[in-house]
N, C-alpha and C positions, 0 to 999 in steps of 0.2 A: 504494500500500499503504497502512495508516494505522501512525502508530509504534505503538510498543505503549504501555503505560501512564506505565510506569517512564520513559520516554523521552518524556513530554507538556510539556514544565519548559524551560523558555528558559534556556539557559548565558547571564552576560554575562562577555564576552572582550572583544568591539570596545572597548568602555568605557575598561577599565582596561588596551591592549594599551600605548600609549605613555606612559604611570604607569606600566610597569615600568625597571626600570633594561634601559639597554642592551648591559650584559657576565651580566645573567640572560638577556634575548632573542637572545644571540650565542650561550649555552648551548643554550637552552631549543629552538632554531630545527630544528638538525642532528638530535636528538632522534628529530624525524619522520622518520625516515630509518634510523633501527635496527632496525623489525618489517619491512624489505625479509627481514635474515635469516631469521625467522621465516616468510617468505611461504611457501617451500616446506614448512615444514612444516605449514604450516594447508591447501595444497593439498592433501598426501599422507591429512592429517586429513578431510577434506572428501568427496576419494573414494573414501578409505575408509567413512566412512559412507553416503555414496553405494551404492558394490556392494553394502554388510550391507544398506541397504533394499531394493535389486532381489533380491539372493538371496535374501531369506525371502517375493520375491510380490511387492511393492509394483510399481504400475502408477502409473504419470500420474505419477508425482517431477516436480518441475520442473529443469532443466539450468545450472550457471553461468548458461552462455546468456541465461537470462530475466533474472538482475540483474544481467546486465550495460546498460549505456545502445549504442544502434547508435552507432556512428562519425559517420553525418548528424544526432544532434540537437545536436554540438555545438554550438555557437553561437563556436567561433572557431577556425581554422586556422593553417599557420604565415606566412602573410598576412597577415591578420587580428588577429591577435594581440596584446592587450596589454599592455605591459609594467610595471616600478614607474618613478616615477622613479628615480636614483641617488643614494645613501643613502652608498653611499660605493664610491671607484671599480671593486674586485672583486664589490658584490654581482652574485650570480647572480640578483637578482630584474630587471633590465634585459635580459636574456636571455629571447626567445619560445620555444629547446627546451626551456629550462626552465619555463619555465609549458607548455608541450603535454607534458612528459612528467611532470607533475605533477596536469594539470588533464585530463589526457584518457587517461594510460591510470592510472600510482599509482591516486588515490584513486578512479576511478570500480572500480577491479580490487579495493580494499580493498575499498572498502565494498560490491561485487557481492559474492566470495566470501565475508566476514563473514556475510550477508544468508545465501548460500545455503545459507552450513553450519549457522546461525540457525535456517533452516524445516528443514532435515534432522535437528536434534538436536533439536524440537521434533516432528516426526514420529514419533522413536527414541522419546522421552517418553511420546508418545498414544498408541502403540501398547505399548511394555513396562510401560507406569505410568498407568494410567486412574483415577490415582489423585486427586482431590481437594483444593487447594492452594489459599491466597490467590491466588498468581500463573498459575494453571490458563489463565484466562480470556485472558491474552495469550496463547497457544499455540493460539489459534485460524486461524493465518495457517498451523499443523498440522496441523490437519483431515482424519481418516481415515476411511473407513466402518469399520470395526468395530478393536477393540482387542482385544489376545490375546486379553484375558478372555471377550472377548463369542463366543470361533469354538465353545464348549462351552458351555452350559445349566448342567452345574453349577458349572462357573466363576463363570457371568455373575449366579447364584444368590448366590454369595460377598460380592456387592460390595455395597459398602452402595447405597440404592437409588437420591441422585444423581450416583453416578457409572453404574451404570446406564444408564440416559435420559440420560446427560451427552451433545448431538451435537455436543461436538470431534470423542469418538470411537466416535458409535455414532450412524450416520444413517440406522437404523431409526427416530428419534423424530422427524426433519424428514421423513422418510415419512408418521411417523402423523399429524403433523400437518394435513399439507396434505393427505390423504387426508377 
């Protein structure tokens, strides 16, 4: 899946990490686990969005499992998991379980969940609001067959001509091009 245009730049972090004072890193590293507290709410929001789409007639929706990597594709398991050299005695980075939890469960689940939710929110946006703006091109991975506004001819006629023929929410355009 191609990253959205707003995600296409590279962040400089590795070059800077060792220059950050240890006390700042000590505060910063545990902050990554605070979002675990929000995961139940994100799950609920994602599943409510999924339910909304299904109840209004959506078919062929991707599910959360479509966004999660297969366990067999993970490079490391408990036997061969790499760990860090100790920076201090109680560092969790020396534990294989720590890295398995992070790299096999927490990170892929978090990324997959947010990508799935984003995918569905784009579908909702394309369905209810097929109106162009500068970021709509980023909604292609939530493309639909017809928007709410394309169902009835009288409503479709109210749309800006570009919105009427946008292939992100009107698959008739692509069908006409291929014929």
